[in-house]
N, C-alpha and C positions, 0 to 999 in steps of 0.2 A: 215541254213548255218553257220558253225562256222569260225569265222575270227582268224586269227593266231595273229594278232595285233589289237585287239578291241579298245583300246584307241586311238591310232593313227587315227583309221578309223572312230571315232565318230564325228558327226557334231558338230559345235559350234555356238553359236549366239552373234554377236558383234553388239551393237546398234540394228537396226531393220533388220540386214543382216543375213542370214544363211549360213556358210561356209561348205562344204561338207565333210571335215576332219580336222585333226590338223596339217597337214603338210602345211607350208607356204612357199611361194617362196620369198625369201629375195631379196632387191634391187640389181641390177646388171645393170649397165649402158649400153646403146646401143653403137653402132659403127659407122654406117652410120649416123652421125648428120651432117644435111646440114649445108652449110655456115650460113643460117638463123636460126639454131639452132632448126629446126623442127625434127621430128621424120622420118627417112628415111625408105624406104619399107623393107630393109635387117633387121632393128631392129624390125620393127613390126612384121616379119615373126619369128624373135628370141623369142619375147615375146609369140606369139601364140604358138609356139613348146612347150614352157614350159607349158601352159594352157592344151594343149592336153594330155600331160603326165599324168595329174589326180590331180595336185596340187590344194590346196584350193583358192589360192589367188597368183596373180603374180604382184609384184611391180615394176613399170617403174622407172628408176632411172638416173639421178638426175635432178630434173626441179629447175633451179636458180630462186629463186623468185624475185631477185632484181639485174638484170645485171647492173645496174649503179654503184653498189659497188662490184660487183663479175662478173668480166668480162671472166669467164671460158668458154670455148667452150662445154657447155652441154645444155641439153635442156631448150628452153624458151617458154613461152606460154603467147600469147597476141592476141589482135584482130586486130592490125595494121599489122602484118606480114602476107603476103598472105601464106596459106596453115599451118600456125602454129596449128589453132584451129582443123581444118580438120585432121591433121595427128594425133594428139591426140585420136580423134573420131574413126579415122580406127583403131588405135591401141587398144582402149576400146572395140571396136566391135571384134576385133580378138580374145582377152582374153575370153571375156564374152560369146561368141557362142559355147566355149568348156566347159562351166560350171564352170569356175574359176571367183573370183571376181577380177576385175580390180582395181589397186590400184596405186597411184603415190607418189613418195618421194619427199617433198619440202625441199629444201636445200639452205644453203649459207655458203660457206667455210669460210669466214670470212678473217682472215689474211693469210689463205692458198690459196687464189683463184689462180687457173691456174694450180692446182695439176695434172690434167689429159691431159694438153696440150702435144701433140706431139713436137710442135715446143718449146723447152725450152728457147730459147732466148726471146721470145714474153713473156715466163711466168715471166722470170726476169724482164721484163719492164712493168709489171702490177703494179698498185696502190694497196695497200694492207690496209684493214680495220678491226679494232677490237674494242673491248670493251675499251681498253685502248692504248695510244700511246706507242711506244717502237720500239725496233730492234729485228728482228727474229734471231736465231742462225747463219742463212746463211747470215746476214748482211742487210737484206730488211727491209726497214723503214716501220713501221705500224703506220697508222693513226688512232685517236681516232674517233669513231661514235659520231656525235653530238646528242641532243635529237631529234632535228627534222628529221636527218637521221633514227633514231631508230623508230621514229612514221611512218616514210615512209615505213621503211622495215616491221613492224608488219602489216601495212594496205596491203603491198603487199602479205604477207602470206593468207589473206583472199581473195584477189582477184584472185589469182593463184588457190585457193582451189574452188572457186566458178567457175573458167573457166574449172577446170578439171571435176567437177561434170556435167556442161554443157556438156562436151565432152563425158559423160557416165561412168566415174570412179564412183565406188561405194564405194571408201574407200580412207582415206588420210593417209599418213606416213610423220610425222614430224622428220626430221633428227637432233636430240638434242646429238648425241654422236661424239666420234671419234675425237674430237678435231675441230670441224667445229664451227661454229659463236655461236650457241646457247650454246654449250659446253664451249666456251671461256667464255661467260656470266657466267657460271654456276661454273667455276673453278677459285679459288683465285690465280692460278698459272698466269693466262692470265688477270683476272678482278683486275685492281688496282683502279677502280673508286670510288669516294667519294659521288657520288650522289645518288638516289634512286635505282640504278641498281648495287651497289657496296658495299663492305664492308661485312654485314651479309649474311648468306645463304638465308634467306627470301628475300632480296634485289637482291642476284645474280640470284635468281628462277625468279624474276619479268618479265624479259623479256620474257622467255618461257611462263609464264602465260598469258602474253599480246598476244603472237602469238596463244596460243591454243584459247583464247577468240575470236580472230579476226576470225580463222577458224571456230570455232563453229557458230559464227554469220553469216558466209557466208554460210555454207552448212546446218545448221538447225539440230535440234534435230533427233537423231535416225541414222544419219550418222556416220559411225563408223570412228574414228579418231584413229590411232595407233602412239604412242610416241616411238621413237627409242633413248635409251640413254645409256651411258656407265655406268655400276654398279659402276665401279670404273675406275679412270685413270690409274691406275697401274705404277705410278712412283712418284719418290720422289718431293714432293711439290704439288701433283696433289690431287682431291679430293679422298677421301676413300669409302670403301663400306658403312661404317656408314653415310658418307654424301650423297651417293647415295640413301640410305634409306629414308633419311629425304627430298630428292628432290622428290622422287616418292610419298611420302605421300603428298607433298604440290600441286602436280599436277594430282592426280590420279582422282579426281572428274570431271576432264575437258577431260578425255580421255575414250576410251573403250577397249584398249589393251596396256600394258606396255611391250615394246619390249627391253630387257636386254642384251646388248652387252658388250664389254670390251675395254678399251684402247684407245689409239689414234693412228692415221696413224704415226704421225711423231716420236712417242717414243716407238711403240710396234707394228709395223705392223705384226709381227709373232704371237703375241697374239690377236689382233683384228681379224684376218685372220689366224686362228692357223696353223701353218707350220707343216710338218711332223714330226718334232723333239719334239713336245709336244703331250700329250694324247688327243684323240678325246674327245670332252665334257668338255675341262679343264676349260671353262668359265661358266659352267652351275651353279656352286655352287653361283655365284652372282644373278642369277635369282631366284634361290631356297631361298636364304636368303630374299632378297626383297619381295618375295611372301608371306612371312610369316608377312609382317607388312602392306601390302595393300589389298583391297578387289577386286580390278579391275583384270581381267584376265591378266597372265603374259606370255610373249613368251621368249625363248631362243634359243640361236644361237652359231656357233663357231665349224666348222669342223665336223658336225654331218652328218653321212652317214650311220649308222648302224641302221636297224629297231628295232632291239632288245634293243639297248641303248636308242633309241628314245622313244619306248613303255614304258621302265621303267620309263624314265623322267616324262611322262604323268601319269603313273600309280601311282607313288610313290608320286606325288603331288608336284614336285619340278618346274613345269610349266604348263600351260594348251595348250600350242601351242609350237611347234618346227619349226624353220625357217631354210632354207637350201638356199645356193647361188651356190656355186661350185658343189655341189654333183647334183644339177639339170642340170649342164652343162654336167657332165660326163654321166648321165643317166636321161634324162628329164622325163622318163617313171617311175621313181624310185616310186613316190607316187602309180601309177596304179598298179605296180607290188606288193606294199605291199597290195593294196585293194583286188588284186586277190591270194593272198597268194602265189605269186611266187617271194620270196624275194632272192631266190638262182641264179635268172637271174639278178640280179641288178649289172650293172657295177659301180664300186665304185671310187670316186674321190681320186687321188693320193697324193693330197695336193701338187703338184709340181710347182705350180704358173705359168705354160704356160698361162692360161687364163689372168692373169693380167699382165704380163710381156708383151705380145703381145699388149694388149691395150695400155699399156704405151709408147711400142716403135713403133707401126705403127697405132694404132687407130683402131684396127681391134679387132676380136675375135677369139680364137682358143681354143680348148680342146685337150689335149694329147690322150685322150681315145676315143673321139668322132668327127669324121671328118665332122659331119653336122654342128657343132656349128659355128655361124657367116656366115654359108653359106645356112640357111635354104630357102632363097628365090630361090637358084637353084634347089629346088625340096626336098621334104623329103620322098616321097615314092619310094620305090625300086620296079621299074616295071618290069614285066617279061619279059624275052629276046624273041623277035619275033621268033628266032630259037635256039632251045635247042642244047647245045654243051656238049661234055665231056672236063673238065677243071681239068688238073692236077697242083696241087699247091705244089711245093717242099719246104718245111720248116716250121714248126709249131710255128714260134715265133709268136708276136703280129701282123706284117703285114700279115704274111701268114694265120694266124686264122681269120683276118678282111677279107683277100680277099675271103676265103673258105666260110664264113658265107654270105657274100654279093652275091658271085657267086650261092650258093645254093638257096638264097632268089628269085633270078632271075629264077629260074627253071632249072639251068644246072646241069648236074650230075658232082659232084664235088669228087676228090679222093685228099686227102691231106696225103702227106708221109713227116714222121719225122723221123731221124736217132736215135734220142735218145728215151727212153723210156718212156718220157711223153711230153706233148705239154708246150709251154710258150718260148722255145728258150732262150734268154739271162736272159728273166725274172726268170728262174728257179733259179738263182744264188741269187736272192733277199730274198729268203725265211729265210735265217738266220740273217738276220738284221731287228730287230724288227720294226724300223720305215720306213722300205723299203717293210713291208710284204704285202703291198696292190698291190704293183707292181707283185710280185709272184701270188698273188690272181686274178690279171686281167688275167694271162694266163689260171688259171684253170677256170675262168668264160667263158672267150672266148671258150675254149675247150669244155665246156658244150653247150654253144649256137650253136657251130657248130655241135656238136653231134645231138642236139634236131632239127637242120636244114636239117640234112639228108646227111650231110658230110660223106664220108667214110674215116675215119682216120686211118691210117697204121702206127703204131709206129714201132720203131726198124728197119726201112726201109730206106736204103740209095738209092737215084735216081741216077743211072748213066745213060749214053745214051742207053745202051741195055734195062735198065728197062723202061725209058721212051718211047723208040720205042715200045717196047711190049705193052705199055699201049695204044698207039696210039691216044693220046689226041688231041681234035681239038685246044686246046689252053692250053699253059703253063704259070704259074705264078711262077717265080723263086725268092724265099725269102729265101735264105740260110743263110743269115746274115753274121756276121763277127765272127772272131777269134782273141785270144789274139796276141797283137804285143809283140814279145820278142826281143828286141834289143841284139847285141853280147856282153852280160855283162857276164864275166867269172864267173863260178858257179851259174848261174842261174837256172840250172837244179839240183840243190841239193835237197836233202829230205827236208831240212828245208825251201825250197821257195815253196809257194802255189800261184797258179794264183788266183785272186780274183774271177774269174768264177767258181772256184771249191771249193770256201771257204765252201759252204754249205754242201759239202760231207766229209770235213775235219776239221769240227769245233774242234774236239777234239784234233787235232794235233797242234793247236796255243797254244803256250805257253804264259807266263805272260809277256814276253818281245817281243814286235812286232814292226816289222820296216816295215812301208808301203812304197813301191817303186811306185812314181806317186801321184802328187799332183791335178790331175783332179777331176772331179766331183766323180767318182767312189771311187778314192783313198782317197778323204776327207772324204766321207760319211763312209767309212771302218774305218778311223781312229778315228773318232767321235764314232763310235759304239764300237770298242776295248777300249777307253778311258772309255765308260760308263761302260764297263764290269770289270774295275778297273785295266786294264792291263797298263803296262809301254809302251807307244807309241812313237814312232818316225816317222815323216813324211818327206820324202826325195823328193824334186821336184828340177828337172835340170833348170827351168825357173825361173823367178823373182816372178811371181804370181801364186797364187792357183785357180784352176777351172775356168778358162776364158770359160769353155764350159758350166758352168751354166747360167741360166736366170736371167736377172737383179732384180728380185724379190726374187728368192731363193738364190742368190750368197752372199748378205750381211749377211743373217741369217745363212748360211753355215759357213762363215768366222767368225761371231760372236760364233758360237757352237765351231769352233777350238780355238778361243782366250780364252774361259772360261773354255775349258778342259785342263787338264794336258798332253798336247802332245808337245812333243819336235819337234822344227820346223827347217828344214834344206833346205831353199829356195837357189837357184842357186848352188845346188850341184849334180853331175853327179856320179852316181853309176859306178864302174868300174869293182868291184869284190864283189862277195857274198862269205862269209867266214862261218866257222861253228858258229862263235860267234858275227856275225855282217856283216856290209858292208862297203867296202872301197870306198870313194867318191872323187872326186876332186872339190874344190870350186872355185868361179869365179876368185879367184888370182891365181889358178894353184896349191894351195897347198892340200895335201892329207889329209882327215879328216876320221877318222873311228867312224863309229855309231855303238854301240853295241846293240845286240838283238839276241835272240834265234830262232825267227821266222821271215821270210820274206815274205810278202803279196804283190805279184805283181800286180800292177794296172796301167800298162804303156801304156795303150790305146789299141785299137782294129784294125784290117785291114780287108777290104773285102774279103770274100770268092770268087774270081775271078774264080778260076779254075773250079768249079762247074758251074758257069754261061757260061763260054766258052765251056764247053762239052755238055751242054745241048741245046745251041742256035739254033740249027738246028734240034731239035726233034719234032718241031710242026712249022706250018707255021706263028701261031700266038704266039709269045712269049713275055712276061713283065718280067721287072727285077724290084723290089721294095726293099726298106730298106736299110739296111746296106751293102748289096752285090753291091749295086750301089756307094754308099759313106757312110761312117761311120756318122751317124747322131743321131736321137732321136726316141724314141717310136711315137711320133708325127708324124715324117716323115713316118714312117714305116705303121702305122695304115691308115693314110690319103691316102699314095698311094696305099697300098692294096686294100681299098675300091673302090678306082677309076680304079684300073686296073680290077677288076670285073665288074665294070659298063661297061667298054669299050669293053667287050666281046658280 
């Protein structure tokens, strides 16, 4: 048998352990962390689901090694807390029984303790410890770790590693990147010490070396140790790639896998976790360069989700292992699909940050394209329906597609009708914006999965009451979505005005002077796109803030992109007339302002298609409404509601 991606599928030996392929599950924190900081059953199910998907290892994150100086509400592991060791043991078992290697990330946030707390007030009240005393940019005082505390923290790394091994974990990851404590010791920006832990690079690496020695003494030879570091801090005053190379050389003899990441959470979140605004694989160059200078195997990470790209990384020698985090939320079976030569079935991560925003705001985990994530303990299997029914799904947007797929997997006879000539709904319009192309691709992939599941897909088919009555379905799922909201602005129907939903069909009609009406998420992203094309762009928004509908992780990066783009900003400006050469607005003082431009792109929001819902409501005894036709919301909501509407039939 010939594998399409032979290098990705090739096993690798680290220490005395064999890993089944080169696709590793990077650390992702759990969600139902108990009050005692043990692993809750939902988190165990979350990690087990990743293992079932065929990944080579699953890394549980983050285990705080020294709660006395790092009071974050993350995992703790000790013998004093009832349920602590057993929760880790059950989790390691859940990972290992599916053939993946169970790993745990040992961590200390240093002067950024409390980063993941939902209770922001408690976070502000925490004591912060770092290599040197000082004041953080947010005004929080940082206390310098004494030699006695350093020794105790070093000892705790070994103790936690030993307990993790006792629990059944077969690998340890040491988090030494992203601005956390070990990174703070490595960086001259944070580390101002004058003792044996400060000054020269050799001294700044000493703490890490002691940590690695402590762990090795605890777990013994042959037990794989993975070191996660930032190849470069990527901010002015931080350490460079050249420094990263020297750090790697100083510790390579103490580790089995060097995991090269990038940047810091505090100064480059969208680089450490690459946003949709930067290319996939943007951080690979760091691992590739460091690999030239070390003999230990090297792993790379950062927005990787395309098997072709990952195969090339391994084949060309840029890295020995590729690591994924968000990609395995979107599709935990990505590695299995690669192994089975079914990569066309992969549902790709959108890099939308729903997962990280949800964890920061509610302490839970959710994925835009995967309704199971964070809810694995509710049941992973789609069980056959006891009574097979005919199901009519109206609308082939993301919600309707997901509903059709799930209903078909349950054994129902599913008819999916779409009035357009292709599936995808509102996602169809994303194909013309390069950094949002994966949203369009989502619709294409879901369409293929629906077809493979046996769904009868009928394009160019509008469902009215007569059509629905003729189909005589047992159940109808209405997923007709939304349509553009067009306020009564004079001239909005001019030929020079283009709806953002239609932009993909009218790309050539957009001139070099563009006015984007509407500063919500869609409008802001469109403005960024046009600016990247070199067009003169004006962004007009009637409110005082841009994109309040973006999540808390995506929005800061979105606004930063606007700030660094050459976009003329008009906040608190209400459009009152679209003219041939621009848009007449009124500002908050009531004064008229003319914004010049020869193309107007309207991104003024969406409204629910309620007429279709009302018409079809009595066309079956069992009727569900999902997605934007209920309330204009997100892809996340549509996919989640579609899946569960099908489960309820």
